[in-house]
RONUVEX-382688 format. One line per 8 residues: for each residue x, z, y of N, C-alpha, C, CB. Coordinates in Angstrom, 1 decimal, m for minus. Each point is the difference from the previous one (the first is absolute). Glycine has a CB too. Layout:
<rokols>
X,Z,Y,X,Z,Y,X,Z,Y,X,Z,Y; ...
</rokols>
This chain:
<rokols>
0.1,m49.0,m6.3,0.4,0.6,1.3,1.0,1.1,m0.2,m2.3,m0.6,1.0; 2.0,1.5,m2.1,1.0,1.0,m0.4,0.4,0.9,1.1,0.8,m1.6,m1.6; m1.8,2.0,2.5,0.3,0.8,1.1,m0.4,1.5,m0.3,m0.4,m1.9,1.5; 1.1,2.8,m0.8,m0.4,1.4,m0.2,m1.3,0.2,0.8,2.4,0.7,m0.2; m3.2,0.1,m0.3,m1.3,0.3,0.6,m0.1,1.5,0.4,m1.1,m1.9,m1.3; 1.4,2.2,2.5,0.0,1.4,0.4,m1.4,0.6,m0.2,1.8,m0.4,1.7; m1.9,1.6,m2.1,m1.3,0.6,m0.1,m0.6,0.4,1.3,0.7,0.9,m2.2; 0.1,m0.8,3.2,m0.4,0.5,1.3,m0.8,m1.1,0.8,1.9,1.5,0.1
m3.3,m1.3,m0.1,m0.8,m1.0,0.7,m1.5,0.6,m0.1,1.5,m1.9,m0.6; m2.4,1.1,1.2,m1.4,0.5,0.1,m0.8,m0.9,m0.9,0.3,0.9,2.3; m1.4,m1.4,m1.7,m1.0,m0.7,m0.8,0.5,m1.0,m1.0,m1.4,0.2,1.9; 2.1,m1.3,m1.5,0.5,m0.9,m1.0,1.2,0.6,m0.8,m0.8,m1.9,1.4; 1.5,2.8,m0.7,1.1,0.6,m0.7,m0.4,0.7,m1.3,1.1,0.3,2.2; m2.1,0.4,m2.2,m0.5,0.6,m1.2,m0.1,m1.0,m1.0,m1.2,1.8,1.2; 0.7,m2.9,m0.7,m0.3,m1.1,m1.0,1.2,m0.7,m0.4,m2.1,m0.3,1.1; 2.9,m0.2,m0.3,1.1,m0.9,m0.4,1.2,0.6,m0.6,m0.8,m1.4,1.8
1.1,2.6,m1.4,1.2,0.6,m0.6,m0.4,1.0,m1.0,1.3,m0.4,2.0; m0.8,1.5,m1.9,m0.3,1.0,m1.0,m1.4,0.6,0.2,2.4,0.6,0.0; m2.9,m0.8,1.1,m1.3,0.5,0.3,0.0,1.5,0.4,m0.9,m1.8,m1.5; 2.0,2.4,1.7,0.0,1.3,0.6,0.6,m0.2,1.3,0.3,1.2,m2.2; m1.2,m1.3,3.3,0.5,m0.4,1.2,m0.6,0.7,1.2,0.3,m2.2,m1.0; 0.1,1.9,2.2,m0.6,0.6,1.2,0.9,0.9,0.7,m2.1,m0.2,m1.1; 1.6,0.9,2.1,0.9,0.8,0.8,m0.5,1.4,0.3,0.7,m2.1,1.0; m1.7,2.6,m1.7,m0.5,1.3,0.3,0.1,0.9,m1.2,m1.6,m1.0,1.6
1.5,2.3,m1.4,0.2,0.9,m1.1,m1.2,0.1,m0.9,1.5,1.3,1.5; m2.7,m1.5,m1.0,m1.2,m0.1,m0.8,m0.8,m1.2,0.3,0.0,2.5,m0.1; m0.6,m3.1,m0.9,m0.7,m1.2,0.2,m1.2,0.2,0.9,0.7,m0.7,m2.3; m0.9,m0.4,3.1,m1.2,0.0,0.8,0.2,0.8,1.3,m1.4,m0.3,m2.0; 2.6,0.7,2.3,0.2,0.8,1.2,1.0,m0.7,0.9,m0.6,2.1,m1.2; 0.1,m2.9,2.1,0.8,m0.6,1.0,1.0,m1.1,m0.4,m0.2,2.1,1.1; m0.1,m2.8,m2.2,0.9,m1.1,m0.4,0.0,m1.1,0.9,m0.3,0.7,m2.4; 1.4,m1.4,2.6,0.0,m1.2,0.9,m0.8,m1.1,m0.8,2.2,0.7,1.1
m2.5,m1.8,m0.3,m0.8,m1.1,m0.7,0.9,m1.1,m0.4,m1.9,0.6,1.4; 3.2,m0.5,m1.2,0.9,m1.1,m0.4,0.2,0.0,m1.5,1.1,0.1,2.2; m0.4,m1.1,m2.7,0.3,0.0,m1.4,1.2,m0.8,m0.3,m2.4,0.1,m0.5; 2.8,m0.3,m0.7,1.3,m0.6,m0.4,m0.3,m1.1,m0.9,1.3,2.1,0.4; m0.6,m3.2,m0.3,m0.2,m1.2,m0.9,0.9,0.2,m1.2,m0.5,m1.5,1.9; 0.5,0.5,m2.7,0.6,0.0,m1.3,1.5,0.3,0.0,m1.7,m1.5,m0.8; 2.4,1.2,1.9,1.4,0.2,0.1,0.3,1.3,0.7,0.3,m2.4,0.0; m1.3,3.2,0.4,0.3,1.3,0.6,0.0,0.0,1.5,1.2,0.5,m2.0
m1.5,m1.7,2.6,0.0,0.0,1.5,m1.3,0.5,0.5,1.6,m1.9,0.0; m1.6,2.7,1.0,m1.2,0.6,0.5,m0.9,m1.1,0.7,1.2,2.2,0.3; m2.5,m2.2,m0.7,m1.0,m0.8,0.7,m1.0,0.8,0.7,0.3,m1.8,m1.8; m0.7,1.4,2.9,m1.0,0.7,0.8,m1.3,m0.8,0.2,1.8,1.3,1.1; m1.9,m2.5,m1.7,m1.2,m0.8,0.2,m1.0,0.4,m1.0,1.3,m1.9,0.9; m2.6,1.7,m0.5,m1.1,0.4,m0.9,0.0,m0.8,m1.3,m1.3,0.6,2.0; 1.8,m1.8,m2.0,m0.1,m0.8,m1.2,0.9,0.6,m1.1,m0.4,m2.0,1.4; 1.3,2.8,m1.1,0.9,0.6,m1.0,m0.7,1.0,m0.8,1.9,m0.4,1.5
m3.0,1.0,m1.1,m0.7,1.0,m0.8,m0.8,m0.7,m1.2,m0.1,1.5,2.0; m0.2,m0.8,m3.1,m0.7,m0.6,m1.1,m1.3,m0.6,0.4,1.1,1.6,m1.4; m1.8,m1.1,2.4,m1.3,m0.5,0.3,0.1,m0.9,1.2,m1.1,2.0,m1.0; 2.3,m2.2,1.6,0.1,m0.8,1.2,m0.4,0.6,1.2,m0.3,m1.9,m1.4; m0.1,3.2,1.4,m0.5,0.7,1.2,1.1,1.0,0.6,m2.3,m0.2,m1.0; 3.2,0.6,0.2,1.0,1.0,0.5,m0.6,1.4,0.1,1.1,m1.8,1.2; m0.2,2.8,m1.0,m0.5,1.3,0.3,m0.4,0.8,m1.2,m0.8,m0.9,2.1; 1.1,0.5,m3.3,m0.4,0.8,m1.2,1.0,1.1,m0.1,m1.0,m2.0,m1.1
0.6,3.1,0.5,0.8,1.2,m0.2,1.1,m0.4,m1.0,m1.9,1.6,0.6; 3.0,m0.8,m0.6,1.0,m0.3,m0.9,0.8,1.3,m0.3,0.2,m2.4,0.7; 0.5,2.5,m1.9,0.7,1.1,m0.4,1.3,0.2,0.8,m1.0,m0.2,m2.2; 1.6,1.4,2.1,1.2,0.3,0.8,1.3,m0.6,m0.6,m1.1,2.1,0.7; 2.1,m2.1,0.0,1.3,m0.5,m0.5,0.7,1.0,m0.9,0.2,m1.4,2.1; 0.3,1.0,m3.2,0.7,0.9,m0.9,1.4,0.2,0.6,m1.4,m0.7,m2.0; 2.2,1.6,1.4,1.4,0.2,0.4,0.8,m1.2,m0.5,m0.3,2.5,m0.1; 1.3,m2.9,1.0,0.8,m1.2,m0.4,1.1,0.4,m1.0,m0.5,m0.9,2.3
0.2,0.9,m3.5,0.9,0.4,m1.1,0.0,m1.0,m1.1,m0.3,2.4,0.6; 0.2,m3.7,m0.2,m0.1,m1.0,m1.1,1.3,m0.5,m0.5,m2.1,m0.7,1.1; 2.0,0.2,m2.4,1.1,m0.7,m0.6,m0.1,m1.5,0.6,0.0,1.5,m2.2; 1.0,m2.3,1.9,m0.1,m1.4,0.5,m1.4,m0.7,m0.2,2.5,m0.1,m0.3; m3.0,0.3,m0.9,m1.3,m0.7,m0.3,m1.2,0.9,0.2,1.2,m1.4,m1.7; m1.0,2.7,1.6,m1.1,1.0,0.2,m0.7,0.3,m1.3,m0.2,m0.9,2.3; 0.2,m0.1,m3.2,m0.8,0.2,m1.2,0.6,1.2,m0.9,m0.6,m2.5,0.1; 1.9,2.5,m0.1,0.7,1.0,m0.9,m0.3,1.5,0.4,1.8,m1.7,m0.3
m2.2,1.9,1.6,m0.3,1.3,0.5,m1.4,0.4,0.0,2.0,m0.2,1.4; m2.8,m0.6,m2.1,m1.5,0.2,0.0,m0.3,1.3,m0.7,m0.4,m2.4,0.2; m0.5,3.2,0.3,m0.5,1.2,m0.7,m0.6,m0.3,m1.4,m0.4,1.2,2.2; 0.5,m0.4,m3.1,m0.6,m0.3,m1.4,m1.4,0.7,m0.2,2.4,m0.2,m0.8; m2.9,0.8,1.9,m1.3,0.6,m0.1,m0.6,m0.1,1.4,0.6,1.5,m1.9; m1.9,m1.4,2.1,m0.6,0.0,1.3,0.7,0.9,1.0,m2.2,m0.6,m1.0; 2.5,0.1,2.2,0.8,0.8,1.0,m0.4,m0.4,1.4,1.9,0.1,m1.6; m1.6,0.8,2.5,m0.3,m0.3,1.4,1.0,m1.0,0.6,m1.0,2.3,0.2
0.6,m2.9,0.9,0.8,m1.1,0.6,1.4,0.3,0.2,m2.1,m0.7,1.0; 2.5,1.9,m0.6,1.4,0.4,0.3,0.9,m0.1,m1.3,m0.9,1.4,1.9; 0.3,m1.5,m3.0,0.8,m0.1,m1.3,0.3,m1.4,m0.4,m1.1,2.1,m0.7; 0.7,m3.1,1.5,0.2,m1.4,m0.4,1.2,m0.6,0.7,m2.4,m0.2,m0.4; 3.0,m0.8,m0.2,1.1,m0.7,0.7,m0.5,m0.7,1.3,1.1,m0.3,m2.3; m0.1,0.0,3.1,m0.3,m0.6,1.3,m0.3,m1.5,0.0,1.4,1.8,1.0; m0.8,m2.4,m2.0,m0.2,m1.5,m0.1,m0.3,m0.4,m1.5,1.5,m0.3,2.0; m2.1,m0.8,m2.2,m0.2,m0.6,m1.3,0.2,m1.5,0.1,m1.6,1.9,m0.7
2.3,m2.4,m0.3,0.3,m1.5,0.1,m1.2,m0.7,m0.6,2.5,0.4,m0.2; m3.0,m1.4,1.0,m1.1,m0.9,m0.5,0.6,m1.4,m0.2,m1.7,1.4,1.1; 1.4,m2.0,m2.3,0.5,m1.3,m0.3,m1.2,m0.8,m0.7,2.4,0.8,m0.2; m2.3,m2.1,0.1,m1.1,m0.7,m0.7,m0.1,0.4,m1.5,0.4,m1.9,1.6; m1.6,1.9,m2.1,m0.2,0.3,m1.4,0.7,m1.0,m0.9,m2.3,1.0,0.6; 2.2,m2.2,m0.2,0.7,m1.1,m0.8,0.1,m1.2,0.8,m0.8,1.0,m2.2; 1.8,m1.9,2.0,0.1,m1.2,0.8,m1.2,m0.9,m0.4,2.5,0.2,0.0; m3.2,m0.7,1.0,m1.1,m0.9,m0.2,m1.4,0.7,m0.2,1.6,m1.5,m0.9
m1.6,2.9,0.8,m1.2,0.7,m0.1,m0.6,0.4,1.3,0.8,0.9,m2.2; m2.0,m1.5,2.6,m0.6,0.3,1.3,m1.2,0.9,m0.2,0.7,m2.2,0.8; m1.2,2.4,m2.0,m1.2,0.8,m0.2,m1.3,m0.5,0.6,1.6,1.9,0.1; m1.5,m3.2,0.3,m1.1,m0.6,0.8,m1.4,0.1,m0.8,1.7,m1.5,1.0; m1.7,1.1,m2.2,m1.3,0.0,m0.8,m0.6,1.4,m0.1,0.8,m2.0,m1.3; 0.1,2.9,0.8,m0.5,1.4,m0.2,m0.5,0.6,1.4,1.6,0.2,m2.0; m0.8,m0.4,3.0,m0.3,0.7,1.3,m1.2,m0.6,0.6,2.4,0.4,0.3; m2.6,m1.7,m0.5,m1.3,m0.6,0.5,m1.2,0.5,m0.7,1.3,m2.1,0.5
m1.2,2.3,m1.8,m1.1,0.6,m0.7,m0.3,1.4,0.3,0.5,m1.5,m1.8; 0.6,2.3,2.1,m0.1,1.4,0.3,m0.7,0.1,1.4,2.1,0.5,m1.3; m1.7,m1.3,2.3,m0.7,0.1,1.3,m1.4,m0.4,m0.1,2.2,m0.4,1.1; m2.5,m0.7,m1.9,m1.3,m0.5,m0.1,m0.9,1.0,m0.7,0.9,m2.3,m0.1; m0.4,2.9,m1.0,m0.8,1.0,m0.7,m0.5,1.2,0.8,1.2,m0.7,m2.0; m0.3,1.1,2.9,m0.2,1.2,0.8,m0.5,m0.4,1.4,1.7,1.3,m1.3; m2.0,m2.5,1.5,m0.6,m0.5,1.3,0.9,0.3,1.2,m2.3,0.3,m1.0; 3.6,m0.5,0.8,1.0,0.2,1.1,0.4,m1.4,0.5,0.8,2.2,m1.1
m1.0,m2.4,2.4,0.4,m1.2,0.6,1.4,0.1,0.5,m2.3,m0.5,0.7; 3.2,m0.2,m1.3,1.4,0.1,0.3,0.4,m0.9,1.2,0.5,0.5,m2.4; 0.4,m0.1,3.2,0.5,m0.7,1.1,0.9,m1.2,m0.5,m0.1,2.0,1.5; 0.3,m3.0,m0.7,1.0,m1.0,m0.3,1.3,0.6,m0.1,m1.4,m1.8,1.1; 2.3,1.2,m1.8,1.4,0.5,m0.1,0.6,0.0,1.4,0.2,m0.8,m2.4; 0.5,1.9,2.7,0.7,0.1,1.3,1.4,0.2,m0.3,m2.0,1.0,1.1; 2.8,m1.6,m0.2,1.5,0.1,m0.1,0.4,1.5,0.3,0.3,m2.5,0.6; 0.5,3.0,m1.4,0.7,1.3,0.3,1.3,m0.4,0.8,m1.0,1.2,m2.1
0.8,m1.2,3.4,1.2,m0.5,0.8,0.8,1.2,0.6,m1.3,m2.0,0.5; 1.1,3.2,m1.0,0.7,1.1,0.5,m0.3,0.4,1.4,1.8,m0.6,m1.6; m2.8,0.0,2.2,m0.4,0.3,1.3,1.0,m0.7,1.1,m1.0,2.1,m0.8; 1.8,m3.0,0.3,1.0,m0.6,1.0,m0.4,m1.5,0.2,1.8,1.6,m0.8; m1.6,m2.0,2.0,m0.3,m1.4,0.4,1.1,m0.9,m0.5,m1.2,0.8,2.0; 0.8,m1.9,m2.6,1.0,m1.0,m0.3,0.8,0.3,m1.3,0.1,m0.5,2.4; m0.5,1.4,m3.2,0.8,0.3,m1.2,m0.8,m0.6,m1.2,0.9,2.1,1.0; m0.1,m2.3,m2.0,m0.6,m0.6,m1.2,m0.8,1.1,m0.8,1.9,m1.7,m0.2
m3.1,1.3,m0.3,m0.8,1.0,m0.7,0.7,0.5,m1.2,m2.1,m1.1,0.9; 2.0,2.4,m1.1,0.7,0.6,m1.2,m1.0,0.0,m1.2,1.4,1.4,1.5; m2.7,m1.7,m1.2,m1.0,0.0,m1.0,m1.4,m0.2,0.6,1.5,1.5,m1.4; m2.5,m1.2,0.6,m1.4,m0.2,0.3,m0.8,1.2,m0.4,0.3,m2.5,m0.2; m1.4,2.7,0.9,m1.0,1.0,m0.4,m1.4,m0.4,0.3,1.8,1.8,0.3; m2.7,m1.2,m1.0,m1.4,m0.2,0.2,m0.8,1.3,m0.3,0.2,m2.5,m0.7; m1.2,2.7,1.5,m0.7,1.3,m0.1,m1.5,m0.2,0.1,2.0,1.2,0.9; m2.8,m0.2,m1.4,m1.4,m0.1,0.2,m0.6,1.3,m0.5,0.0,m2.4,m0.3
m1.3,2.7,0.7,m0.6,1.2,m0.4,m1.5,m0.2,0.0,1.9,1.4,0.9; m2.6,m0.4,m1.5,m1.5,0.0,0.1,m0.4,1.4,0.0,m0.2,m2.2,m1.2; m1.0,2.5,1.8,m0.4,1.4,0.1,0.6,0.7,1.2,m0.3,0.0,m2.5; m0.3,1.2,2.7,0.5,0.9,1.2,m0.4,1.4,m0.3,m0.2,m1.9,1.6; 0.7,2.8,m0.7,m0.4,1.4,0.0,0.2,0.7,m1.4,m1.7,m0.5,1.7; 3.0,0.4,m2.2,0.3,0.6,m1.2,m0.3,m0.8,m1.2,m0.4,2.1,1.1; m0.3,m3.3,m1.0,m0.3,m0.8,m1.1,0.8,m1.3,0.0,m2.3,1.0,0.0; 3.3,m1.0,0.8,0.8,m1.3,0.1,0.9,m0.3,m1.2,0.0,0.4,2.5
0.0,m1.7,m2.8,0.9,m0.5,m1.1,0.9,m1.0,0.7,m1.7,0.4,m1.9; 3.0,m0.3,1.8,0.9,m0.9,0.7,1.0,m0.6,m0.9,m0.3,1.3,2.0; 0.7,m2.5,m1.7,1.1,m0.7,m0.7,1.1,m0.4,1.0,m1.6,m0.8,m1.8; 2.8,0.9,1.4,1.1,m0.5,0.8,1.0,m0.6,m1.0,m0.3,1.8,1.8; 0.6,m3.1,m1.6,0.8,m0.7,m0.9,1.3,m0.6,0.7,m2.1,m0.6,m1.4; 3.2,0.7,0.8,1.2,m0.6,0.7,0.8,m0.9,m1.0,0.1,2.0,1.5; 0.4,m3.1,m0.9,0.8,m0.9,m0.8,1.4,m0.2,0.7,m2.1,m1.2,m0.8; 3.0,0.7,0.1,1.3,m0.2,0.6,0.0,m1.4,0.7,1.2,1.4,m1.8
m0.1,m1.8,2.3,0.0,m1.2,0.9,m0.4,m1.3,m0.8,1.8,1.1,1.3; m1.5,m1.1,m2.6,m0.4,m1.2,m0.8,m1.4,0.1,m0.6,2.4,m0.2,m0.6; m3.1,1.3,0.8,m1.4,0.1,m0.4,m0.1,0.8,m1.3,m0.4,m2.1,1.1; 1.4,2.7,m1.6,m0.1,0.8,m1.2,m0.5,1.4,0.3,1.9,m1.3,m1.1; m2.8,1.8,0.3,m0.7,1.3,0.3,1.0,1.1,m0.2,m2.1,m0.9,m0.8; 2.1,1.8,1.8,0.9,1.2,0.0,m0.8,1.3,m0.1,1.6,m1.3,1.3; m2.8,1.3,m0.7,m0.7,1.3,0.0,m1.5,m0.1,0.2,2.0,0.9,1.0; m2.7,m0.1,m1.7,m1.5,0.1,0.1,m0.3,1.5,0.3,m0.5,m2.0,m1.5
m0.2,2.2,2.6,m0.4,1.4,0.4,m1.5,0.0,0.1,2.1,0.4,1.2; m2.7,0.6,m1.9,m1.5,0.1,0.0,m0.3,1.4,0.5,m0.3,m1.6,m1.9; m0.6,1.7,2.9,m0.4,1.3,0.5,m1.5,0.2,m0.2,1.9,m0.1,1.7; m2.3,1.3,m2.1,m1.4,0.3,m0.2,m0.4,1.4,0.4,0.2,m1.5,m1.9; m1.2,1.6,2.8,m0.5,1.2,0.4,m0.8,0.7,m1.2,m0.1,m0.8,2.4; 0.2,2.1,m2.5,m0.6,0.7,m1.1,m1.5,m0.2,0.0,1.9,1.6,0.0; m2.5,m1.9,1.1,m1.4,m0.1,0.1,m0.5,m1.4,m0.4,0.0,1.7,1.8; 0.9,m2.6,m2.0,m0.4,m1.4,m0.4,m0.5,0.0,m1.4,1.7,m0.9,1.6
m2.8,0.2,m1.8,m0.5,m0.1,m1.4,1.0,m0.8,m0.8,m2.4,0.0,0.8; 2.7,0.5,m2.0,0.9,m0.6,m1.0,1.4,m0.1,0.5,m1.9,m1.2,m0.9; 2.3,2.1,1.8,1.4,m0.1,0.5,1.1,0.1,m1.1,m0.9,1.0,2.2; 0.6,m0.3,m3.3,0.9,0.1,m1.0,0.1,m1.3,m0.8,m0.5,2.4,m0.2; m0.6,m3.1,0.1,0.0,m1.3,m0.7,0.8,m1.0,0.9,m2.2,0.5,m1.2; 2.0,m0.4,2.5,0.8,m0.9,0.9,1.5,0.2,m0.2,m1.9,0.1,1.6; 2.3,1.1,m1.6,1.4,0.3,m0.2,0.5,m0.5,m1.4,m0.2,2.0,1.6; m0.6,m1.8,m2.6,0.3,m0.5,m1.3,0.2,m1.5,0.0,m1.3,2.0,m1.0
0.4,m2.7,1.6,0.1,m1.5,0.1,1.4,m0.4,0.6,m2.5,m0.2,0.1; 2.9,1.0,0.9,1.2,m0.3,0.7,1.2,0.3,m0.9,m1.0,0.5,2.2; 0.9,0.5,m3.0,1.1,0.4,m0.9,0.2,m1.0,m1.1,m0.5,2.4,0.5; m0.6,m3.2,m0.8,0.1,m0.9,m1.1,0.4,m1.4,0.5,m1.8,1.2,m1.1; 2.5,m1.3,2.2,0.6,m1.2,0.5,0.7,m0.7,m1.1,0.2,1.0,2.3; m0.4,m2.3,m2.4,0.6,m0.8,m1.2,1.4,m0.5,0.3,m2.3,m0.6,m0.6; 3.2,1.4,1.1,1.3,m0.4,0.2,0.7,m0.2,m1.3,0.1,1.2,2.2; 1.1,m1.9,m2.3,0.7,m0.2,m1.2,0.3,1.3,m0.7,1.0,m2.1,0.9
m1.2,2.2,m2.2,0.3,1.2,m0.8,m1.0,1.1,0.3,2.4,m0.7,m0.2; m3.5,0.4,0.8,m1.0,1.0,0.3,m0.7,0.5,m1.2,m0.3,m1.0,2.3; m0.1,2.2,m2.3,m0.8,0.6,m1.1,m1.2,0.7,0.6,2.1,0.3,m1.5; m3.2,m1.1,1.7,m1.1,0.5,0.8,m0.6,1.3,m0.6,m0.5,m2.3,0.6; 0.3,2.4,m1.9,m0.6,1.2,m0.6,0.8,1.2,0.2,m1.1,m1.4,m1.7; 2.4,1.2,1.6,1.0,1.1,0.3,m0.1,0.5,1.4,1.5,m0.8,m1.8; m1.5,m0.2,2.7,m0.1,0.3,1.5,m1.3,0.8,0.3,1.4,m2.1,0.5; m2.5,1.6,m1.1,m1.3,0.7,0.3,0.0,1.4,m0.6,m1.1,m2.2,0.0
1.7,2.4,m1.1,0.1,1.3,m0.6,0.9,1.0,0.8,m0.3,m1.0,m2.3; 1.4,0.5,2.8,0.8,0.8,0.9,m0.8,0.4,1.2,2.1,m1.2,m0.7; m2.8,0.3,1.3,m0.8,0.3,1.2,m1.1,1.0,m0.3,0.5,m2.2,0.9; m1.1,2.1,m2.0,m1.1,0.9,m0.4,0.6,1.4,m0.1,m1.3,m1.8,m1.2; 2.5,2.0,0.6,0.6,1.3,m0.1,0.5,0.5,1.3,0.7,m0.6,m2.3; m0.2,m0.3,3.1,0.7,0.4,1.3,m1.0,0.5,1.1,1.9,m1.6,m0.6; m3.0,0.9,0.6,m1.0,0.4,1.1,m0.4,1.4,0.0,m0.8,m2.3,m0.1; 0.4,2.9,m1.0,m0.4,1.4,0.0,1.2,0.9,0.3,m1.8,m0.5,m1.6
3.0,0.2,1.0,1.2,0.8,0.2,0.4,0.0,1.5,0.8,m0.6,m2.4; m0.8,m0.6,3.0,0.3,m0.1,1.4,m1.0,0.7,0.9,1.1,m2.2,m0.4; m2.4,2.1,0.0,m1.0,0.6,0.8,0.1,1.5,0.0,m1.5,m1.9,m0.5; 1.9,2.5,m0.7,0.2,1.4,m0.1,1.1,0.5,0.8,m0.9,m0.1,m2.3; 2.1,m0.7,2.3,1.1,0.4,0.8,m0.3,m0.1,1.5,1.5,m0.8,m1.8; m2.3,m0.2,2.2,m0.3,m0.2,1.4,m0.9,1.2,0.5,0.1,m2.5,m0.3; m1.1,2.9,m0.5,m0.8,1.1,0.3,0.7,1.3,0.2,m1.9,m1.2,m1.2; 3.0,1.3,0.4,0.8,1.3,0.0,0.9,0.0,1.2,m0.1,0.1,m2.4
0.7,m1.3,2.8,0.9,0.0,1.0,m0.6,m0.3,1.4,1.7,m0.8,m1.7; m2.8,0.1,1.7,m0.6,m0.4,1.3,0.9,m0.8,0.9,m1.4,2.1,m0.1; 2.3,m2.9,m0.6,0.9,m0.9,0.7,m0.1,m1.3,m0.8,1.5,1.9,0.8; m1.0,m3.0,m0.2,0.1,m1.2,m0.8,0.9,0.2,m1.2,m0.3,m1.4,2.1; m0.2,0.9,m3.2,0.6,0.2,m1.3,0.2,m1.4,m0.7,m1.0,2.4,m0.2; 2.2,m2.6,m0.4,0.3,m1.2,m0.7,0.2,0.2,m1.4,1.0,m0.9,2.0; m1.2,m0.2,m2.8,0.2,0.1,m1.5,1.4,m0.4,m0.4,m2.4,m0.5,m0.2; 2.7,0.8,m1.1,1.2,m0.5,m0.6,m0.1,m1.5,0.0,0.4,2.1,m1.4
0.7,m2.8,1.2,m0.1,m1.5,m0.2,m0.4,m0.3,m1.4,1.8,m0.3,1.7; m2.6,m0.8,m1.9,m0.3,m0.5,m1.3,0.7,m1.4,0.0,m2.2,1.2,m0.2; 3.1,m1.3,m0.8,0.8,m1.3,m0.1,m0.6,m0.9,m1.1,2.1,1.2,0.8; m2.1,m2.5,m0.5,m0.6,m0.9,m0.9,0.7,m1.4,0.2,m2.2,1.3,m0.1; 3.1,m1.6,m0.8,0.7,m1.3,0.2,0.8,0.0,1.3,m1.7,m1.2,m1.3; 1.5,0.2,2.1,0.6,m0.1,1.3,m0.8,0.6,1.2,1.1,m2.0,m0.9; m2.0,2.9,0.5,m0.9,0.6,1.0,0.1,1.5,0.0,m1.5,m2.0,m0.1; 1.0,2.6,1.2,m0.2,1.5,0.0,m1.3,0.3,0.8,2.6,0.4,0.0
m3.2,0.7,m0.4,m1.2,0.4,0.6,0.1,1.4,0.7,m1.3,m1.3,m1.8; 0.6,1.5,2.8,0.1,1.2,0.8,m1.4,0.3,0.6,2.5,m0.3,0.4; m3.0,1.5,m0.6,m1.3,0.4,0.6,0.2,1.1,1.0,m1.1,m0.6,m2.2; 0.4,0.6,3.3,0.0,1.0,1.0,m1.4,0.5,0.4,2.1,m1.1,0.9; m2.2,2.4,m0.7,m1.2,0.5,0.5,0.2,0.7,1.3,m0.9,0.3,m2.3; 0.1,m0.6,3.3,0.2,0.7,1.3,m1.4,0.1,0.7,2.4,m0.9,0.2; m2.4,1.7,0.9,m1.3,0.2,0.7,m0.1,m0.9,1.2,0.1,2.4,m0.7; m1.3,m3.0,0.9,m0.2,m0.9,1.1,m1.1,0.6,0.9,0.6,m2.0,m1.4
m0.4,3.3,1.7,m0.9,0.7,0.9,m1.4,0.1,m0.5,1.4,m0.8,1.9; m2.4,0.4,m1.1,m1.4,0.1,m0.3,m0.3,m1.0,m1.2,m0.6,0.7,2.4; 1.4,m1.6,m2.6,m0.2,m1.0,m1.1,0.3,0.5,m1.4,0.4,m1.8,1.7; 0.3,3.0,m1.7,0.3,0.6,m1.3,1.3,m0.5,m0.6,m2.4,0.3,m0.3; 2.5,m0.1,m1.0,1.2,m0.4,m0.7,0.1,m1.5,m0.2,0.0,2.2,m1.1; 1.2,m2.8,1.3,0.3,m1.4,m0.3,1.0,0.0,m1.1,m0.6,m0.7,2.4; 0.4,m0.2,m3.4,1.0,m0.3,m1.0,0.6,m1.3,0.2,m1.3,1.5,m1.7; 2.6,m1.6,1.6,0.7,m1.3,0.2,0.9,m0.3,m1.1,m0.2,0.4,2.5
0.0,m1.5,m3.1,0.8,m0.4,m1.2,0.9,m1.2,0.4,m1.8,0.8,m1.6; 3.1,m0.7,1.4,0.8,m1.1,0.2,0.7,m0.5,m1.3,0.4,0.9,2.3; m0.5,m2.2,m2.5,0.6,m0.6,m1.2,1.1,m0.9,0.6,m2.1,0.1,m1.5; 3.3,0.0,1.2,1.1,m0.8,0.6,1.1,m0.4,m1.0,m0.5,1.2,2.1; 1.1,m2.3,m1.8,1.1,m0.4,m0.8,1.3,0.8,0.3,m1.1,m2.3,m0.1; 1.8,2.5,m1.0,1.3,0.7,0.2,1.1,m0.5,m0.9,m1.3,2.1,0.7; 2.5,m2.1,m0.3,1.1,m0.3,m0.8,0.9,1.2,m0.3,0.0,m2.3,0.9; m0.5,3.5,m0.5,0.8,1.2,m0.2,m0.2,0.6,m1.4,m0.1,0.4,2.5
</rokols>
């Protein structure tokens, strides 16, 4: 699909693009319930949210200072949302790679019932789908675990987003399983080690800033990883990991 993915969005936006999204200055304070699909078009339907319900809190929009791909301008240490590029390019991990086997096992292991694949039609009637997405979640009240998966028009995997409330049992293991996605040229042990190091560093930065905080990118073959910590009101801190294909 090779489309730019604006960071500016809510529930699904956090997921599908950079994951630094939304329209408020602080998380959990008056965010809209709409969201954005894989191509950056705003969606307002509940199905667009990771749990299919809509209305989830989301981080604020960063300043629009991106390079063409966005990746080159990424901070090299944990930083608040305003320090991130406005867009990031998402592309398939590899031609023919759907991630189907791994993603099925991931959802099954964590008891997450995924929706059927839905067309990402940009919210317009009569237009050709630019891709597909599926979402699902389990748990509630700060213990929610969510998956959001997007594919391009041909069915090749472009993005996996995993969200975990800090109150969820084994939320770190859930994120680790997501980071170990078996895309071409993946290095699962290296990805898990990066996540283990990044979680406490990001958590420390978040506690200091009291604002949504994002991690540096971790590059691995044709993929990149990004972790976000933000507040979801009474539900506490939510960690969101995005693994996406990149050609930048």
